[in-house]
N, C-alpha and C positions, 0 to 999 in steps of 0.2 A: 604585521609581520616582520620578523628579525631575519638577518642573514641565515641564521641556523634553524628556523622553524621549518619543520617538515610539512609536506602536503601529501594527502593520500588520494588514491584512485580505486574504486572497487567495482568489479565487474563479476557477473556469472561465469563460472568455468563448468560447462556441462551442467548436469542435474544432480550433482552431488557435493558441490564445493563453491566456493567463491575465491577470486583472486584478489588479494590486496597489494596494491603497489604503494611504495613509499618513496617520496623524493626529498632527499635531504639537502640542505644549504642550497635552496632554490635561487637565492639571489647571490650566491657566491660560486662556488664550484658545484653544480648539481650532480647528484648521483641517484641512480634508481636501485631499488632493491623490490623484491617480490616474495609473497609467501602464499601458499595454497592452504585455505582453511576449510576442512570438511564441515558439511552441513548434512541433516538427514536428506536422503534421496527424496526427490519430488517427481511427479509426472504431470503432464500437461492438462489442464481443465478443459471440460467441454463448454460449448456455448451456453449463455444463461437464458433460461426461459422467461416469459412474462406473460400476463394474462390474456387470453384469446388466441393463443397458440403462436403460429409463424407471424412475423419474422422472430427467430431467436436473436439475442444480441451478441454479437461478435466482440471480443475485447481488442479493440484497435491497436492497442498498445502491447498486446501479447503478454508474455510473462518475463520481461527483464526486470531488473531491480528497480523499483521505484523510490523516488524521493529519499536518497541517501543523505544523511546529515550526521555531524560530528558535534558532540557536547561533553565538556567535562572529560575529555580523553576517550570517550566510547563512541563508537560508530553505530548507528541505527539504519536498517534498511528494510525493505519488504518487497514482496512480488505475489502475483496471483498464481496459484497452483491447484491441483485437483484436491479438494477438501476431503477426500474419501480414499486417496492413494490408488484409485482406480483411473486408468487413462481415460480421457475425454469424459470424466463424470463431473458432478457438482463442483463448482469452483469454490475455493477458500483462499484465506490469506496466510502466508508465511512471514513472520517477522524474525529478523536476525539482529542480535545485540552483540557486537564484536569489540573485543579489547585489541587494538592494534598491536600493542606491545607484546602481549603474551599469545596472541593468535588463538584465542579462544572464542568460540561462537556460542551464544545462548539462543536457542531456537524456540519459537513459539507458533502454533498453528491456531487459527480461528476459522471455525466452520460451524454449519448449522444443518439440522436434519432435514431442511427443505430448502431454505434460501441459498441461492448462489451469491457468494461475496467475491467481489472483483475490483481491479484497479485501485490499489490502496495508496495512501501517503501517510507518513509518520513524522511526528515532531515530540521531543523530549522535553520536560519541563525543568525548573531549576534545580529539584532535589532527586532527579533519577527517574521520575515517574515519566509516562509517555501517553499520547494519544494518537491512535491510528483511525484514519477515516477512510471509507471505502464504499462502493456502490453495492446494492443488493437488489434481487429480485427473484421470484419464482411464479408459478402458474396462477397464484392467487394474491400476488403482490406486484403493484407497478414498481418499475426501477425507482429505488429510494437511496436515501443518503443514511448510513449507519455509522457508529463509532464504537470503539473499544478503549477502555482506559488500562494502561499497564502500571500495577502498583509494585514499586521497587522492593518494598519491605517484604512482599510475599513472592516475588519473582514470577509473577504470573499475570495474564490479562483478566479482567472482568468480563462478564457476558456482554456481547454486543448489545447495543441500543439503539433504537430509531432516532435518528437526528432530525430528518424531515421526509415525509412521504411524498412521492411523486402521485400526480392526479390523473394520469393517462398511461396507456401503453405507448411505445414509441415505434414509429415507422416511417423512416425519413423518405422512403419511395413512394409513399401515399397509397393509391389504389392498386399498385402493381403487386403489392402483398408478396414481395420476395421471400424465400425461405430463410434468409440470413439478413441482418442489418447491422451496421457497424455502429458500435456505441463509443462515444468519445472518450478520451482520457483527461477531461477537465476536473480533476480532483487535486487538491493541494492542501497544505496546512502550513502555519507559520506561528512562531512565539507571539504572545500578546505583550507588547512592550510595557503598555499602560500597567499591567499587572505584575510586572517584574517576572515574566514567563511562568506565572502561576496559572494562567489559562492559555490556550491556543485558539487561533482562527482557523476554521475549516471552511472550504467551499467546495462545491461539486454540482454537476448538473443534474437537472430534474426535468422529466418531460412534463409540458404544459398541455400539449395537445398531441395527437399521433404524429404530427410532422414538425413540432417546433418543441424547443427546450429553453429553459431559463437557468441561471446560476443562483444558488441558495448559499449564504454564508451564515455560519454559527459560531458563537464564542463558547468554548467548552473548558469547563475547570479540569486542570490535570492535577493540582495538588490537593 
């Protein structure tokens, strides 16, 4: 960092914009500025189902912006929203690609006709491609890990693919069988330094038994 290097802070502003704060000259005479960046209006998702009925999985982290990163002058961030634009309906992933100088957002939506997708994390690669990783489940699929690759030359995401499948439903309360259960937010991604950021590492939780889970890691090509 130099005395003139800017720093950025990004947060949600309601359900139709993000607020980008810029800190200039952070090691000299700091000054803040901010800009409001409109995004497509979103509504809150409902809880995610899993095989066997209740408990449904509640997204413990809610729908704040997840895993905001900056690379090559571009800010990437993502969140869980309703994937059908219907309040409290099937969850999907919203991804925002933001140019902090022009304040222009590129928005993408990732959803499925049955699966609920939730709690995402995103990391860009060396040439502008990116990988977003997230959890997914429905009444026929245990909570599992999925990912989707963003192709910069096409300005769109490829269809989500299964990264690793869960082997059980999840119920941290055991025999009580409460109607809702909190699903953690242990999902993250990071560049693979050994490949020169041509691949990314992702990790997320998977249910091992109805009352326990473990963490699975995978290296995903991004270029």
